[in-house]
Structure formats: structure tokens, C-alpha cells
N, C-alpha and C positions, 0 to 999 in steps of 0.2 A: 453080538453085533450091535450098535443104536439102530432104534428106528430112523427110518427115512423122514427126512423134514415133509411137514405137509402145506403144499404150495396151493393157496388159494387165492383167487381173484376175487375182491369185494365190488360188485356194481352196485351204486347208489345213484338214486334218481337225483340225491341234493337239492331238495326241497324242505324249506322250512327247519323243523325238528328233524327231519332224516340226517341233514348236515350234522346237527349237535349229536345225533345217535353215532355217526361214524365218527365223531372226533372224539368219544369218550371208547369206541372201541380200539381206535387204533391206541388209545394211551393202554387201554388194559391188554391189547395183543403185545407190547413190549414186554409182558412178563411171560410170555409164551415163546422161548427161542424156537421150540419145535414147530411153530408154522410162520413160513416164509409167505407174507401177505402182498400182494400189489392193490391198487385201488384203481377204479374208474368211476368218476365222479361225472355221471352224465347233463351236461350243461342244461342250463336254461335254456328255455327255445329261442332261436333267433328269428328272422323274417318268415323264411320258407314254413317252419313247423308253427309259427302264431298264425300264418294263413290259413294253412292246412285245418287249423284247429278255431277257427274264428267262427262264432254264432252266425246263423242264417236269419236275416230278418223274416218276421212273419212266422217263423216256426221255431226260435228259440223259446219264445212265451209258452208254448204246448210242449217242450222239451220234446221236439220232433227231428231238431237238426241233428241227434248225435254228436253234440260238441265235446260231453266228455269222453266218448269214445274213440271220437277222431284223435283228438289230443293224446290219447293213450296210444294209439296207433301209431303215431307221427312219433311220439317219444321212442317207441320201440323201433321203428325203422332206423333213427339215428341210434339207437344202441347197438342195432345190429353193425351199423356201420362201424361204429367205434370200436365193437369187439374182434372186428375183421382184419383192426389195423395192430392187434396184439400179435406179436411174434413170438409170446411166450406160450408154454406147454402148462396148465393147470391140473392138479388132482382135482378140485372142487372148485366151481364157481358160486358163489353166494348172490343171490338177487334181492334187493330190497328196495320195492316190492314187486309184487307179482304186474303191476301197470307198468314196470319198465321193459316187458319182455311179452307183453301180449302179441300173439300172432307169431311168438320164437320158439314154439313148443318143440318143433323138431330139431333147432339148435340144442335146446335144453338135453332133449333124449340121445343125442351123439356124445356125451360124456356124462359126470357125475355132477348135481347141482343140488342147491338148498335154496329155496325160496322162502323169504319171510316177509311176514305181513302184520300190518295192525287194524287191517280193516278188509274185507272183501267187497268186490263191486256191488254183492247181494245188498250187505248192509250198509253201503255209502251211497246207494242210488237216490234216497230222498233227506239226504244230509248237507248238500251244497246250498250254502246260503243266499248265493248268488243265482241260484236255479232248483227252485223249488219243484216238487213232483207234481207232474201234472199229466197230461192225455197221454203224451209218448214215452212215460217213464218205464213202464212194463217192457214197452217194446225193446227200447234200450238196454234194458237189463237184459233180456231173452239175446240179442245181438252179443252184445258183450259176454256172456256167457260162452259163447261159441269160440272165442279168443281166451277166455279166461280158464275154462275147464281144462282145455289140453294142458295148460301150463303145470297145475296142478298134478296130473296125471304123470306128466313127462319129468317132473324134479324127482330127484331120488328122496328127498326128504322136503317136509312142510313146516314152518316153525309158525305159531301164533304167538304174539306178542302177548296176548292176554287171555284169559280163560274164555271170556266173551267173544272172541275171534275165532278161537279153536273149535268152539262149537259150531259156528256158521262152517268152518272149514269140513267139519266132521258130518254134521246133519244135512245142510245144504248143499255141499258139493261133492260129499260120499269120500273125502279123503280118508284113508284106512288108517287107522290107531297106528299099525306098524311103521308108517312113514309121518305120523303127526305129532309134533314135539310141541311144548309151549314153553317159552324163554320171556319171561318180562324184562327184556334189555335196559341195563342198569347205567347209571351215572361213574364217575369216578370218585370214590368216597374221601374226602382229606379230613382232618381233624377239623371238627366243630368251630365253626368262626364266632367271633365273639359278637355278641347281639348288641345294639345302640338303639334299638328302637325306644321312642320316647313315649309314653303314656298321656303325657299332656299334648304332646302334636304326633299326633298319630299318621301313619303314611300307609295309604293302598297302592299296590302294586300290579299293573298288567303288562304282559310282554306278548307281544303278538305282530308279525310282519304287515297284517292288512287288519284296520279295525273291523270291517264288513265282515271276514271270515271269521275271526276268532271272539265276536262277539264284545268288539269294543266300544260299538254305537249305545248297546244294551246298557253298559259299565257306566258311559257317560252319561246316559237319561238318569239313572240311578244316583248317579253323584250330585248332578243336577238338582234333583228333586230332594234330596234327604238328607247331603253329606256334605256338601260345600260349607265352607265355615268351620264345619268339624273336625277336617282333616286334610289331608294334600293327597292329590292323585297322580302317581306316575305312570305315565305312557312311554313304554319303551316299544318304539314302533317304526317304521319306514316311511310311515304317512306323515304328511306336511299339515298341521292341525294349527289353526288360528289360536292365539293367546287368548286365554279366557283365566280369571280369578282360580285359585287352588289345584291348577293342574300343571305339572310339569311333564314335557314332553322330551325325549331322547332319541334322535332320529338317526345317530350314528354309530349303534351298537354292532357290532359284528357276532357271530358264532362263539362262543368262548371267549367272549372280551371280560376282563377282570374288572370293570367297573359296574358291572351287573351284580357280583357279590356286594360291594359298595352299598349299590341301592339297596338289596335284598334284607342287608345288615340293620338296616333303621328302618324298615319295613315290618308294619302292625299285621296287615292282611295281603296274602294274595290273591287276586282276584283273575278267575280264568272262566268265563263265562261261555266259551265256544261251544258251538254245537257240531262241530266238524272234527275236532281233534278225537282221535282214539284212545291215545296213549301218548298224552303231551310232555315234551322234555322239559319245557318250562316249568310244570307242575313239581315234577322231580328235583330240580334246581330249588325251587322254594322250598322243598322240604329238606333238603340239604343245606338249606340254609336256617332250618329250625323255623320258618315261617307257616302259620296255619292258611289251609286253601280254600276258599269259597268257589265253587265250581257247578259247572251244569251236569246235571246227573246223567251220563252219556258213556256208550262204548265201554271201554277198559279202564275210564276215570274212577269207577266206585271200588276197582281194584287196588287203585293207588292213595284214593281219598277215604277214609274211613269215616262215615257220616257221623259226627257227634263225638269222635275221639282225635282224627287229626285235623279236623276242618269241618265244612258244612257244604252238602252237596243240594242243589235247587233246581228246580223244574227250568226251562225255558222261558223266564217269566220277570219282567223288569222290577215287578215290587216284591215278589220272590227274592231276587237278588239284593235289593236294597235292604229288605229284612234280614237277610243274613250277615250283610257286612256291617249293618248297624248294630248287629247284637254281639259281633264281635269286637269292633271298635269301641263298643260300650261297656266292652268287660277284659279289659287286659291282661287279668292274671289267668282267665280261662284261654284266651289267645297265645297265651305264654305256654300253657299245659298242654295245648293243642301242636302248638309249633317245635315241643321237646318230642311229643309223641309221635309227630310225622317225620322227625330227624331218626328215632329207634327205628319206625316202620323200613325208613328208606336205607338203613344199615344192614336190616334183618334180611331184606326182599329183591331190592333193587342196587346192590352192591356189582358197579361192572366187573370187577375181578370176578366175582361168584357166575354173574349170568353169562360175562364172556368165555370162562372156563366151560359151562355148559353148552356155549355154541359150539368152541372148539370139540368137543364130544360130538357134537352133531356131525360137523364136517368130517371128523374122524371116521363116523361111520359112514358116512357117504362116500369117503373114499374107498371104503373095504366093502361095498355093497356088490354082491357078486349077480 
């Protein structure tokens, strides 16, 4: 007798790279007829949720207004409402990330669930570029854990997207090895694209919806200080930027946009100086295109970019970023070698066919948990 299909609901916060992750996940799941998948994309906050999570004057500067926690709780409450409108029964619900269900541990405990994440709230407490750690940060973390810890406890399985976050789940949150798994969620691997980068006219490319959150302002400063006139800077972002020499801005790209592949094909170096992204999909997309990556040494990024082999890792410093970009722009042969090594690493470790098969195994484990 054939095994019964695995019915799974994927709940996605749908923020930035999360949308890209679920795009590749959906594509890879097409190869798994044994999985019947539904998807719930939690929409971006509208007026009421934005008001509930608005910064409080005179308290925000000291991180005493609990704004990040209030935002997550507002999103979780909306997630509960959306889940309540679902009339289907599922064997397992997959939540990405824990922030979508903060405060909903009792809901998780009533069924089988897998919670996946690229960052715990403890690790993420000090990396928000718009809200630096201050007097109230420790208090915010302690209060956040009153909602976060029960989510991990209630989940049937917990998945860390990197060894870095898995260590925090294990050591800081006490998630037992029996329920903890590591899966570096990947991208759809297509045939290697044709590279058309011109060493005589090098291009640096950055992808990020927000310049502030993704380190784009640091990149612009580095470009203006030492790279203008030597190369072109491509900014793929939703922000409106005033025209300036040597900078091209692409404001209308969407997740999965085929035009990004065209930009990456002629890119000499991919720059990703973010201090907030822990397992960035844009880095994987650059590796897929055979482009070397210069990124900030942060989170799970060193598990993606091998320093000196597939790119260069730097501290969150303008001069360090400029030096790394200058090094690769000035050495096209080395940049090409790194790009090829990055493509091979992607195929070996971040192929969505393999990582999705691993996730299906974990979902199946969760269904069969007694």
C-alpha cells in the first residue's frame, strides 16, 4: 500500500529573503508528489499592525519601547487570525520563522509543527541597524524569551538554517538534539549561466530592499571614496536614490525577477555589507551566477562565503569594505576563480533539491512523532 501523502501548510512571514526562500522551496517541492503543500504568506503590516508596533518617542532611543517585540506579537496575532480561517487539516505546519508565532505556543502544541529560523531573538537583539543596543535591550531580550522559548518547546522539530543559529538554539535555548536539525535552505540550481563580465568595465552589484538595513549606505561611501571612475555600481533596491555618476539604480525588480540574472551575468563582484542578514538569499543568487562575494563576517554568512576561496569576508567597516572590493576589482583572474569556486560550493551545499529533500524528511519525522 502506498504511503499516505504528507499534508503540509507552510506559513511564511514573507519578509525580504523569506519570500525568495519560499519561491525556491515551492519549485523544489514540485519534485515531491508525496507532499501536498499549501502556503500561507503573512502579508506586510497594514495600518493597525504598524500602529501597534510604532516606536515610542523618548523611549525608542534607549530601546525601552519594546518595538521589535511588539511588532512580532502583532504579526503573530495576525497569523493566528489567518490560520483560523483555514478550513483544511494538515499533518504538519511549517513556520518560518519563530517570530511569526511568538505567543502561539499553545496552538503549536495542539498538532505537529516544524519551526525553522535563521536567527534567534537573542542573536538578533543587537544587529538591527535602525535600533542599536542600548539601556533597554537586555530587558527586551528577557521579555521576548517569555514568548520565544515556549515556541521551541512546543514545536515537534526545530530547524536551524546554519550551524551558527543551531548553536544558539542548542546552547542558549536548550533545544534538545533529538528535535534539532540543521538545513541550509538552498536555491534552484539551473545550468551555469554564461558570464559576460568585462574586466575593462567592471561592475559591482548590491541587492537589498533597504539601503540602511542591508549596508547600502556603507557601500555607497566606499564607492565614492575609492571606486568611482574605475567601475559601475548597480543598486537593486526599492529605495529612490538621486542620480550620481557611475551608479545604476534598479527600483522595480521583484522576487524571482529574471532581469537580476542578466545583471549578475555581467557583474564582477557582488557586495553585501549587511549586518542584519544571517543567511542571505541574495548571496546564494550571486554564487549561482558564478560571482565572487564580498560580505560582512556575520551570522551564517561565513558558512556560505569561504573567505579567500569564494569571496572575501570583512568587518563592518567602510575602509575594510573598500579594500576588499578594490582587491577583487583589480584582480579579475582571481575574482573569476572565486566565482567558479562559489558556484561549485552552491551546487555542493545549497542545491534546493537536496535541502528540500532534507526538509521533507524532517516534516515526515514530525508527522510520525508519537
